[in-house]
Every structure is written in structure tokens, then in C-alpha cells.
TORLODREN-332288 format. One record per residue: residue number from 0; residue in one letter; x, y, z of N, C-alpha, C in turn. Coordinates in pm, 1 decimal. Atoms other than C-alpha are relative to their C-alpha. Last residue first. Example, Ala and Ser with C-alpha at 12.3 -4.5 7.8 and 13.67 -1.06 7.14 Angstrom:
<site 1; 'S'; <-82.0; -119.0; -6.0>; <1367.0; -106.0; 714.0>; <-77.0; 109.0; 73.0>>
<site 0; 'A'; <89.0; -119.0; 0.0>; <1230.0; -450.0; 780.0>; <90.0; 120.0; 0.0>>
This chain:
<site 95; 'D'; <30.4; 8.7; 128.4>; <17635.7; 13050.3; -20144.1>; <-152.1; 3.3; -88.9>>
<site 94; 'T'; <29.9; -175.7; -7.0>; <17701.8; 13073.3; -19755.5>; <-32.4; 34.5; -185.5>>
<site 93; 'R'; <-105.0; -53.9; 126.7>; <17693.6; 12711.9; -19694.5>; <-47.7; 142.9; -3.7>>
<site 92; 'T'; <-162.0; -41.8; -43.0>; <17613.6; 12601.8; -19325.5>; <87.9; 83.6; -130.5>>
<site 91; 'S'; <17.3; -67.2; -93.0>; <17217.4; 12542.2; -19325.6>; <161.6; 73.1; -15.9>>
<site 90; 'R'; <48.5; -71.1; 96.1>; <17271.3; 12285.1; -19643.9>; <2.7; 168.5; 88.8>>
<site 89; 'L'; <-113.1; -61.2; 98.4>; <17498.0; 12089.0; -19421.7>; <-78.4; 129.2; -107.3>>
<site 88; 'G'; <-9.6; 63.0; 152.7>; <17251.0; 12016.4; -19186.1>; <88.3; 85.2; -63.3>>
<site 87; 'H'; <70.5; 145.7; -22.7>; <17164.0; 12053.8; -18793.1>; <-18.2; -51.2; -130.4>>
<site 86; 'H'; <138.4; 85.6; 60.0>; <17396.7; 12323.2; -18748.7>; <-36.7; -102.6; -47.2>>
<site 85; 'R'; <52.1; 115.0; -4.4>; <17684.2; 12423.9; -18512.0>; <-141.7; -41.0; -60.2>>
<site 84; 'N'; <68.3; 17.3; 136.8>; <17854.0; 12696.6; -18622.7>; <-50.3; -138.5; -10.2>>
<site 83; 'T'; <123.0; -55.5; 19.5>; <17960.2; 12794.1; -18305.7>; <-73.3; 10.5; -123.0>>
<site 82; 'S'; <117.2; 85.7; -46.4>; <18196.5; 12515.7; -18269.4>; <-148.8; 99.8; 18.4>>
<site 81; 'P'; <-24.6; -73.2; -123.0>; <18405.2; 12676.6; -18530.8>; <-114.0; -81.6; 23.3>>
<site 80; 'L'; <41.7; -64.1; -6.5>; <18423.9; 12383.8; -18841.5>; <4.0; 98.2; 170.0>>
<site 79; 'N'; <91.5; 32.0; -130.1>; <18656.1; 12095.3; -18853.7>; <-77.8; 185.4; 1.4>>
<site 78; 'I'; <36.0; -82.2; -33.5>; <18714.9; 11959.0; -19227.0>; <-77.4; 73.0; 168.3>>
<site 77; 'T'; <77.7; -29.6; -143.2>; <18839.2; 11670.2; -19280.4>; <-21.5; 97.1; 14.7>>
<site 76; 'R'; <160.8; -42.9; 31.3>; <18963.2; 11594.6; -19621.3>; <-88.7; 64.2; 101.5>>
<site 75; 'G'; <-15.0; -194.4; 6.2>; <19329.3; 11524.2; -19544.3>; <-117.0; 75.8; -26.0>>
<site 74; 'P'; <-159.3; -37.4; -81.2>; <19290.7; 11103.6; -19572.4>; <18.3; 209.0; -40.1>>
<site 73; 'V'; <-134.2; -18.9; 74.1>; <18922.4; 11077.0; -19795.7>; <128.9; 88.6; 85.2>>
<site 72; 'I'; <-48.3; -133.3; -2.5>; <18691.7; 10928.9; -19537.8>; <125.4; 5.4; -81.8>>
<site 71; 'N'; <-123.9; -5.4; -89.1>; <18589.1; 10598.9; -19677.7>; <9.7; 135.9; 37.7>>
<site 70; 'G'; <-25.6; -20.6; -126.7>; <18246.0; 10526.8; -19819.9>; <73.6; 12.7; 123.3>>
<site 69; 'A'; <8.4; 153.4; -113.3>; <18318.6; 10333.4; -20105.4>; <-62.3; 48.7; 106.7>>
<site 68; 'T'; <98.4; 49.8; 66.3>; <18241.0; 10650.5; -20354.8>; <-14.2; -129.2; 67.6>>
<site 67; 'D'; <-10.6; 11.0; 175.5>; <18507.7; 10876.1; -20168.9>; <-144.3; -103.9; -7.6>>
<site 66; 'V'; <56.5; 125.3; 20.8>; <18351.5; 11095.8; -19862.7>; <48.4; -81.0; -159.7>>
<site 65; 'V'; <-13.8; 25.0; 134.0>; <18491.7; 11449.5; -19782.2>; <15.9; -174.2; -18.7>>
<site 64; 'D'; <-54.3; 72.9; 32.5>; <18412.4; 11491.5; -19388.2>; <-11.2; -42.6; -156.2>>
<site 63; 'V'; <17.9; 41.8; 116.5>; <18297.5; 11758.8; -19215.1>; <93.1; -62.2; -58.1>>
<site 62; 'T'; <-59.2; 92.3; 161.1>; <18293.5; 11780.7; -18882.7>; <-35.5; -40.0; -100.7>>
<site 61; 'V'; <-110.0; -112.5; 60.8>; <18110.0; 12068.5; -18656.5>; <92.0; -90.1; -75.5>>
<site 60; 'L'; <52.1; -96.0; 71.8>; <17757.7; 11885.4; -18640.3>; <136.2; 90.1; -24.4>>
<site 59; 'N'; <-19.7; -94.8; -63.1>; <17890.1; 11628.7; -18382.4>; <-21.5; 101.7; -22.3>>
<site 58; 'N'; <88.4; -46.7; -89.5>; <17723.9; 11373.4; -18573.1>; <-9.1; 104.9; 91.6>>
<site 57; 'R'; <4.8; 105.6; -106.7>; <17932.2; 11422.0; -18831.5>; <-98.9; 39.6; 116.8>>
<site 56; 'Q'; <-54.8; -60.2; -103.6>; <17896.1; 11601.5; -19158.8>; <-37.8; -124.4; 101.8>>
<site 55; 'V'; <96.9; 41.6; -103.3>; <17925.2; 11421.6; -19491.5>; <60.5; 55.6; 141.0>>
<site 54; 'Y'; <-28.9; -43.1; -165.3>; <18067.1; 11580.8; -19781.7>; <-140.1; -42.8; 66.5>>
<site 53; 'L'; <67.0; 5.8; -142.1>; <18059.7; 11424.2; -20107.6>; <29.3; 39.6; 86.7>>
<site 52; 'E'; <-14.0; 84.6; -68.6>; <18217.2; 11555.1; -20438.0>; <-92.2; -34.9; 135.3>>
<site 51; 'G'; <-36.0; 131.7; -9.5>; <18103.7; 11638.4; -20727.0>; <19.5; -127.5; 73.0>>
<site 50; 'D'; <-123.5; 9.6; 70.0>; <18134.9; 12021.7; -20709.3>; <3.5; -137.0; -16.4>>
<site 49; 'L'; <-2.0; -75.8; 54.5>; <17901.8; 11944.9; -20399.2>; <148.3; 37.9; -88.1>>
<site 48; 'F'; <-87.6; 33.5; 69.5>; <17708.9; 11643.0; -20264.5>; <51.3; 186.3; -65.7>>
<site 47; 'E'; <-6.6; -116.3; 136.3>; <17571.8; 11699.9; -19949.8>; <127.2; -14.0; -119.0>>
<site 46; 'L'; <-93.5; -4.9; 78.8>; <17542.0; 11509.8; -19617.0>; <-2.2; 68.9; -176.4>>
<site 45; 'G'; <29.7; -50.0; 113.7>; <17411.2; 11486.5; -19310.0>; <97.2; -25.3; -99.6>>
<site 44; 'R'; <145.8; -98.0; -30.6>; <17408.7; 11356.8; -18946.2>; <-44.0; 23.5; -148.7>>
<site 43; 'A'; <14.2; -145.4; 112.9>; <17690.0; 11079.1; -18980.1>; <-119.9; 82.8; 23.1>>
<site 42; 'G'; <124.5; -67.5; 11.5>; <17820.0; 10886.8; -18688.8>; <-15.2; 90.6; -111.9>>
<site 41; 'I'; <6.8; -135.7; -55.4>; <18168.7; 10807.4; -18625.2>; <-93.0; 65.9; -4.9>>
<site 40; 'G'; <-44.0; -53.7; -151.2>; <18182.8; 10478.9; -18721.0>; <-53.8; 102.9; 78.3>>
<site 39; 'Y'; <-19.8; -98.4; -30.5>; <18022.8; 10500.4; -19059.1>; <7.6; 49.8; 148.9>>
<site 38; 'P'; <1.4; -39.8; -100.1>; <17949.6; 10157.5; -19190.4>; <27.2; 138.1; 47.8>>
<site 37; 'M'; <-123.3; -24.7; -73.2>; <17862.9; 10154.1; -19540.6>; <22.1; 37.6; 123.5>>
<site 36; 'T'; <-30.7; -64.2; -176.1>; <17580.3; 9971.6; -19658.8>; <110.1; 50.4; 29.1>>
<site 35; 'T'; <-96.2; -6.4; -27.9>; <17519.6; 9940.8; -20033.3>; <-38.0; 49.8; 140.9>>
<site 34; 'V'; <-58.3; -76.3; -93.7>; <17152.9; 9893.7; -20161.4>; <127.7; -8.8; 72.4>>
<site 33; 'I'; <-82.6; 65.1; -112.2>; <17114.0; 9727.5; -20516.0>; <15.8; 127.3; 91.4>>
<site 32; 'D'; <97.1; -48.2; -41.0>; <16829.0; 9845.4; -20783.1>; <107.5; -80.7; 161.2>>
<site 31; 'T'; <13.6; 162.4; -84.7>; <17051.4; 9744.8; -21021.7>; <-87.4; 3.7; 92.3>>
<site 30; 'S'; <-40.4; 84.3; 157.5>; <17030.1; 10091.8; -21252.8>; <-3.3; -156.5; 16.3>>
<site 29; 'P'; <124.9; 36.0; 41.6>; <16858.2; 10270.8; -20932.0>; <28.2; -89.9; -150.4>>
<site 28; 'D'; <-0.1; -27.3; 142.8>; <17197.3; 10197.8; -20739.6>; <-102.8; -25.1; -56.5>>
<site 27; 'F'; <60.6; 89.7; 80.7>; <17147.6; 10284.1; -20376.7>; <-12.3; 49.8; -182.5>>
<site 26; 'R'; <2.1; -28.3; 118.3>; <17413.8; 10388.0; -20121.6>; <-127.3; -83.3; -115.4>>
<site 25; 'E'; <49.6; 123.3; 97.9>; <17386.7; 10359.1; -19748.3>; <-29.6; 99.4; -166.7>>
<site 24; 'L'; <87.0; -78.7; 137.4>; <17575.7; 10560.0; -19529.9>; <-59.6; -114.9; -95.5>>
<site 23; 'G'; <-112.4; -42.8; 23.4>; <17581.5; 10438.5; -19153.1>; <-60.5; 72.6; -140.5>>
<site 22; 'L'; <-52.5; 88.8; 12.0>; <17315.3; 10182.4; -19013.6>; <138.6; 50.9; -98.5>>
<site 21; 'D'; <-61.2; 46.6; -112.2>; <17112.8; 10438.6; -18846.1>; <147.7; -114.8; -27.2>>
<site 20; 'S'; <120.0; 163.6; -72.2>; <17081.9; 10584.6; -19159.3>; <75.2; -58.7; 120.6>>
<site 19; 'V'; <-58.6; 39.3; -81.6>; <17247.9; 10872.6; -19418.4>; <-122.9; -70.4; 99.9>>
<site 18; 'I'; <85.5; -12.1; -108.9>; <17112.8; 10803.6; -19748.5>; <52.9; 15.2; 132.9>>
<site 17; 'W'; <-48.7; -18.0; -98.6>; <17281.4; 10855.3; -20079.3>; <-88.4; 52.5; 63.0>>
<site 16; 'V'; <96.2; -22.4; -106.5>; <17099.0; 10778.6; -20423.4>; <85.2; -22.0; 113.3>>
<site 15; 'K'; <7.7; 40.7; -86.5>; <17327.8; 10720.3; -20771.1>; <-37.7; 44.5; 162.6>>
<site 14; 'G'; <149.3; 26.7; -42.9>; <17265.1; 10897.3; -21025.3>; <-14.8; -103.8; 108.5>>
<site 13; 'D'; <-6.1; 132.9; 72.5>; <17669.4; 10923.2; -21132.9>; <-161.0; -48.5; -2.4>>
<site 12; 'P'; <-19.4; 1.3; 145.2>; <17645.2; 11269.4; -21026.0>; <-7.4; -109.1; -83.6>>
<site 11; 'G'; <-125.4; 16.7; 65.0>; <17538.2; 11188.9; -20689.7>; <-4.7; 23.0; -154.6>>
<site 10; 'V'; <-1.5; 83.6; 189.3>; <17131.9; 11204.8; -20605.2>; <149.2; 50.8; 17.9>>
<site 9; 'E'; <-40.4; -55.9; 125.9>; <17132.8; 11325.3; -20176.9>; <17.6; -88.7; -115.2>>
<site 8; 'V'; <39.3; 53.9; 111.0>; <16892.0; 11222.1; -19898.8>; <88.4; 49.9; -100.9>>
<site 7; 'E'; <-102.7; -69.3; 88.9>; <16946.6; 11319.5; -19539.7>; <-22.3; -113.0; -112.1>>
<site 6; 'G'; <58.4; -100.5; 51.2>; <16626.3; 11239.3; -19306.0>; <96.9; 58.8; -99.3>>
<site 5; 'G'; <30.0; 55.0; 62.0>; <16787.2; 10894.8; -19208.2>; <-123.7; 101.2; -70.8>>
<site 4; 'R'; <-95.9; 51.4; 80.2>; <16917.4; 11015.7; -18881.9>; <-99.6; -82.1; -127.3>>
<site 3; 'A'; <-7.6; 132.8; 7.6>; <16613.4; 11185.6; -18693.0>; <94.6; -60.2; -130.3>>
<site 2; 'P'; <36.9; 97.4; 106.3>; <16684.1; 11568.0; -18673.6>; <22.5; -128.3; -18.8>>
<site 1; 'C'; <-74.4; 28.7; 169.8>; <16836.2; 11716.6; -18382.4>; <-110.2; -70.6; -66.4>>
<site 0; 'C'; <-107.3; -88.5; 33.9>; <16675.5; 11880.5; -18046.3>; <34.9; -17.8; -145.0>>
């Protein structure tokens, strides 16, 4: 049904690499060679940077959170898509 977690990778505007994994979100800093793991208790399925902000799609496929650089959901920045919009990746939901 769904792609395995860990298939989503995005490079942020600061050059850090964000990865969805079974552990949650992981951020790799190529300048220091350090990987930081941030648990994402509600489950992450996909991610994408748009206008400098990180959007993370939850496992339910219809909820998207804006996440800060520490991996925390930004209060008031959760988007609930219509249940008919159950895509398996954020790119497939974009219309631009």
C-alpha cells in the first residue's frame, strides 16, 4: 500500500538534510557530520520544504504539520486535508 518510511529526504535552506525514518525525523548536518534524531510520536510519512518552512505529512496521509528546526510541531500550523486527498507523499498534493 504505502512506501516504506525512510524514502523521504529533503535538503533545507540551511543545507541540512532532513530524513523521515522509523525513528522519527532525522537531520544530518554535512558541515559537522552529525545526525540528530527527533522522535515524531504521531508518525511521519513525508516531508517537503516550501518557502523555507518544513512541512511533515503524518502517517494518516491527510494531516500536515509545519515543523521547526528542532523537529517540534509549530502550534497552530497543522493543516487537515480532505480525507479524499489521501496521497502517499506531499509532492503529489501540490498544485503549483
